[in-house]
C-alpha positions in Angstrom: 21.8 102.7 -109.7 24.5 105.6 -109.3 27.4 105.1 -111.1 30.9 105.9 -110.5 32.6 109.1 -111.0 35.8 107.0 -112.7 32.5 105.9 -115.5 31.4 109.6 -115.6 35.7 110.5 -116.1 36.5 107.8 -118.6 33.2 109.1 -120.8 34.0 112.8 -120.6 37.8 111.7 -121.8 36.5 109.9 -124.7 36.7 112.3 -127.0 40.2 113.7 -125.9 41.8 110.3 -126.5 39.9 110.4 -130.2 41.2 113.6 -131.1 44.9 113.2 -129.7 45.2 109.8 -132.0 43.4 111.6 -135.0 46.0 114.6 -134.8 48.9 112.1 -134.6 47.5 110.0 -137.3 47.2 113.4 -139.0 51.0 114.4 -138.2 52.0 111.0 -139.9 50.5 111.2 -142.5 52.4 114.8 -143.0 55.7 113.1 -142.5 54.6 110.6 -144.9 53.8 112.8 -147.9 56.7 115.2 -147.6 59.0 112.1 -147.6 57.1 110.4 -150.7 57.2 113.6 -152.2 61.0 114.1 -151.5 61.7 110.0 -152.8 59.2 111.0 -156.3 61.3 114.2 -156.7 64.7 113.0 -156.2 64.5 109.6 -158.1 64.8 107.4 -154.3 63.2 104.3 -155.9 64.7 102.3 -152.6 62.8 104.5 -150.8 59.6 104.6 -152.7 59.6 101.0 -152.8 60.2 100.4 -148.8 56.9 103.4 -148.7 54.6 100.0 -150.1 53.6 96.9 -148.9 54.1 93.5 -150.8 50.9 93.4 -151.5 49.9 97.4 -152.2 48.2 97.8 -155.7 48.3 100.9 -157.2 45.3 101.8 -159.4 45.9 104.8 -162.2 43.6 107.5 -163.0 43.3 105.0 -166.4 42.2 102.0 -164.0 45.4 100.0 -164.4 46.8 98.4 -161.8 50.0 97.7 -160.3 50.6 95.2 -157.6 53.3 94.9 -155.2 55.9 97.2 -154.2 58.5 96.2 -156.4 56.0 96.7 -159.2 55.1 99.8 -158.2 58.6 101.0 -157.9 59.4 100.7 -160.6 56.4 101.9 -162.4 57.4 105.0 -160.4 61.4 104.6 -161.8 59.4 104.1 -165.2 57.4 107.4 -165.3 60.2 109.3 -164.0 62.7 108.5 -166.8 63.5 111.2 -169.2 61.0 113.3 -167.7 61.6 116.7 -165.9 58.8 116.3 -163.4 58.3 117.8 -160.1 55.5 116.3 -157.2 53.7 118.7 -155.2 51.7 116.7 -152.2 49.7 119.5 -150.1 47.5 118.0 -147.5 44.8 119.8 -146.2 43.4 117.5 -144.1 42.8 113.7 -142.6 39.0 111.9 -142.7 38.7 108.7 -141.9 36.3 106.8 -144.1 34.9 104.5 -141.6 34.3 103.3 -138.2 37.8 101.1 -138.0 39.2 104.0 -139.9 40.8 102.7 -141.8 
């Protein structure tokens, strides 16, 4: 059975669509990282809070968890209080962890 030319064109264009989506996602991640860095460095706790969902969970290097946007933003505020810290984020790439791109 002969496959129609449309099927072949669709099959050949799939990698292009996926790479375009990845490039767009990578640009979005770069933008988000720059915005997060700017909000953190300026002490804009409201902007930081808006970058998390209400059900977000943050796990620090000691394994302690903080849940929720308000609590995470409050933790950032506490970290910044009285400190002279500058956050620098350098994103080298975007790699998906699974087939659903989660």
